[in-house]
Every structure is written in C-alpha cells, then in structure tokens.
C-alpha positions, 0 to 999 in steps of 0.5 A, a space after each residue: 499500499 502506498 503512503 501519501 507524501 504528506 503522511 510520509 513526512 508525519 511518520 518521519 517526524 514521529 520517528 525522530 521524536 521517539 528516537 530523541 525520547 529514547 536517547 533522553 531516557 537512556 542518558 544516551 547520545 555519548 556526548 552527542 549533544 542531542 538536547 540541553 538538560 533543564 537547569 535548577 538551583 541546588 537545594 540548600 544544605 540543612 545545618 544545625 546550631 546548638 547552644 546553652 541559655 544560662 544566667 549562672 543557672 540554666 534557663 530551662 524549658 524556655 523558647 528560643 526564637 531565631 530570625 535570619 538574614 534570609 527572612 527565615 525564622 525558627 524556634 527551639 526549646 531549652 532543656 533542663 540544662 538550658 541546652 537548645 538545638 535548631 535546624 537552619 539552611 546554609 543560606 539562612 545565616 547570619 541570624 539573631 536569637 533571643 530567649 526570655 528569662 524570668 528573674 525572681 528578683 531579690 529581697 532587698 533587706 536593710 536596717 530600714 525594713 524590706 522591699 518585696 522582690 518584683 519578678 521581671 521578664 528579660 529577653 537575652 539575645 545572641 548572634 548566630 553567624 554560622 552553624 555550630 555553637 551560639 550561646 545565649 547569656 547576659 554576656 552575649 546580650 552585652 555583645 549584641 548591645 555593643 554591635 547594635 549600639 542600642 537596647 538589644 531588645 529594641 534592635 532585635 524587634 526591628 532587625 531585618 535582612 539588611 541590618 542582620 547581614 550588615 551588622 554581624 561581621 567578624 570585625 564587628 564581633 571582635 570590636 564588640 567583645 573588646 568593648 564588653 571586656 572593658 565594661 566588665 573591668 568596671 564591675 565589682 572585682 574587675 571581672 575578666 573573661 576566661 582565657 580563650 572563652 568566647 561568650 557566643 561560640 565557646 561550649 560550656 555547661 550551665 552546672 556547678 563547677 563549670 568555670 564559665 557558668 561560675 563567671 556568669 554567676 559572678 556577673 549577676 551578683 555584681 549587677 545586683 550589688 550595683 542595682 542594675 538589671 541585665 537590660 540596663 547593663 546592656 544598654 550602658 554597654 551599647 552606649 559605651 558607658 562604664 558600669 561603675 565609677 571605680 572598681 575594687 578588689 579585696 580578700 575576704 576573711 571569715 569563719 570557718 578556719 580563716 576561709 579566704 576568698 576574692 571579693 569585689 566592690 565598686 563605687 556605683 554610678 550613684 555614689 554608693 559603695 557596693 560589694 558583691 560577696 561569693 562566700 564558698 560556704 554561705 553562698 552569694 550575697 551583696 550589700 551597699 553602704 553610704 560613704 562618709 564625705 569627710 573621711 571617705 570611709 563607709 558609714 552605714 549599710 543601706 541595702 543587703 543582709 548586713 547591719 553594720 560596718 566599720 571601715 578604716 583609711 578610705 576602706 583599705 580594711 573593712 569589717 562587715 557585720 550580720 545579725 546572728 540570733 539577735 546579736 550583731 556579729 562581725 562576719 567578714 573582714 575585707 583587706 584591699 588588694 593594695 595591702 602587702 602581706 606580713 610574712 614575719 609576725 615579729 614585725 608587729 612587735 612594739 605596735 599599738 592597735 585599735 581592735 574592732 569586733 562586731 563593727 565597733 571599737 572594742 579596745 586597744 592591743 599591743 604585740 610585745 617584744 617578748 612575743 606576747 599579746 596584750 589586749 585592753 578592753 575599752 573602758 577596762 583593765 588590760 587582759 593577762 598577756 597572751 603568749 600563744 598568739 604567735 602560734 595563730 599566725 601558723 597554718 596549725 593555729 593557736 588552740 584556746 579554751 573558751 567558755 563554750 569549748 575549745 577553739 582554734 585561732 588563725 591570724 594574718 597580718 598586712 601592711 600599707 603606707 599612708 601619709 608616709 607612715 607604715 601601718 599594720 593590720 591583723 585579722 583573726 578568725 576563731 573556729 570551734 575545734 574540728 568544725 567546718 560550719 560557718 558559725 558566729 557566736 562571739 565565743 568559739 567562733 568570731 571574726 575581728 581586726 586590729 589596725 595600728 595607730 599612727 606613731 605617737 
C-alpha cells in the first residue's frame, strides 16, 4: 500500500521524536549533544546550631526564637540544662536569637525594713553567624548591645535582612567583645573573661563547677550589688558607658578556719559603695553602704542582709557585720588588694592597735617584744598577756579554751603606707575546734581586726 507524501513526512517526524525520547531516557547520545538538560538551583544544605541559655543557672524549658538574614525564622526549646538545638539552611545565616528569662528578683533587706522582690521578664540575645555553637547569656546580650549600639531588645524587634547581614561581621564581633571586656573591668572585682572563652561560640555547661557558668554567677551578683538589671547593663554597654565609677578588689576573711576568698566592690554610678560577696560556704550575697564625705570611709549599710560596718583609711580595711540570734556579729573582714602581706609576725612587735569586733571599737592591743599579745578592753583593764598568739599566725593555729569549748585561732597580718607612715593590720578568725560550719557566736567562733595607730 502506498503512503501519501504528506503522511510520510508525519511518520518521519514521529520516528525522530521517539528516537530523541529514547536517547533522553537512556542518558544516551555519548556526548552527542542531542538536547540541553533543564537548569535548577541546588537545594540548600540543612545545618544545625546548638547552644546553652544560662544566667549562672540554666534557663530551662524556654523558647528560643531565631530570625535570619534570609527572612527565615525558627524556634527551639531549652532543656533542663538550658541546652537547645535548631535546624537552619546554609543560606539562612547570619541570624539573631533571643530567649526570655524570668528573674525572681531579690529581697532587698536593710536596717530600714524590706522591699518585696518584683519578678521581671528579660529577653537575652545572641548572634548566630554560622552553624555550630551560639550561647545565649547576659554576656552575649552585651555583645549584641555593643554591635547594635542600642537596647538589644529594641534592635532585635526591628532587625531585618539588611541589618542582620550588615551588622554581624567578624570585625564587628571582635570590636564588640573588646568593648564588653572593658565594661566588665568596671564591675565589682574587675571581672575578666576566661582565657580563650568566647561568650557566643565557646561550649560550656550550666552546672556548678563549670568555670564559665561560675563567671555568669559572678556577673549577676555584681549587677545586683550595683542595682542594675541585665537590660540596663546591656544598654550602658551599647552606649559605651562604664558600669561603675571605680572598681575594687579585696580578700575576704571569715569563719570557719580563716576561710579566704576574692571579693569585689565598686563605687556605683550613684555614689554608693557596693560589694558582691561569693562566700564558698554561705553562698552569694551583696550589700551597699553610704560613704562618709569627710573621711571617705563607709558609714552605714543601706541595702543587703548586713547591719553594721567599720572601715578604716578610705576602706583599705573593712569589717562587715550580720545579725546572728539577735546580736550583731562581725562576719567578714575585707583587706584591699593594695595591702602587702606580713610574712614575719615579729614585725608587729611594738605596735599599738585599735581592735574592732562586731563593727565597733572594742579596745586597744599591743604585740610585745617578748612575743606576747596584750589586749585592753575599752573602759577596762588590760587582760593577761597572751603568750600563744604567735601560734595563730601558723597554719596549725593557736588552740584556746573558751567558755563554750575549745577553739582554734588563725591570724594574718598586712601592711600599707599612708601619709608616709607604715601601718599594720591583723585579722583574727576563731573557729570551734574540728568544725567546718560557718558559725558566728562571739565565743568559739568570731572574726575581728586590729589596725595600728599612727606613731605617737
């Protein structure tokens, strides 16, 4: 049967189409270029970011919100340890994240009464530059404030593609971290970040014993002593401002057994003296005190769980008192970092001292040339010479029979120069023999100090 001419052409076209389809299905052509494959954009890889949300303790069971330069958003929930994980595309970065923290507040105890704590919710922020670690803490909040140059909460709310992409650069992050270090150095104790620790990208655990977590606790205690909230601190840093007028470092001595630890203090922006105390046995406390304008010494406790203070020579040596069983007792003696330890207690011989206990002047004392120690109570007669006092300056301490039992006294001495004269300080801590309890009873367990008088 003959095929009409026009039908032959149709058949040829159909056959050609089938051959192309067959080659395409087989991936054939041997590089023959029979057709061009369709183009498409490769799918972005899925990446993971993890971190810890903490303030010296975990921010548990809270929602982390993320917003990214790509326009994408994500969320995650922190676990009991404050850890969180979120998935993002490789094209989403950089991002910013935040988490809410509910601060239960403090009970501001004072000799004038108490102010009930007021719980507040604070948003803490961080940057997520790339896959990996992105912690959310008060320190990362400072970094965000330093880069944003405004309240991090305000910046986060308004952040968009442009502000995220332009702000989060390696140079900006490095400059912000330097600004944060400067601000930390103005806090009580002149806080310093751990060597090699980046608040955003360094992994840590929000558990007791972790150095980074301990630093966050110190930071929080310092702010409470200054009366600053986390948000206020971030706003100060964003404006390039110091957090205090001047910061100080001292060593605290207390019971039991001459416990010694670093303590931070500062002159607040309002002109008060603030001290942050992280006692390894009693926990973290803080206090503020008024300053006598004529002497420069602390004159009275204003806020905090303490009821008395005695300070000498522009606060080079300070005694801080608490209330124990209805009686005011000296709990700490603070010795400024600028005082020099006295390694040979015979250097104290011949010096006259004013002794302070329970934040009041209790009498006069003298280290005699024969090594004995004589105390004369205020308004009374001299006690019998104490021939065992030198033993108190040894690691073993001096054993003494008190009314309530046997105690062990430990002592340290320091010296400093004022108006061209060398002055001495002794700190004595007594503890019931064998006890490791931080007790204060004025008998077997007490804290006192003596400050030498100017040459007569």
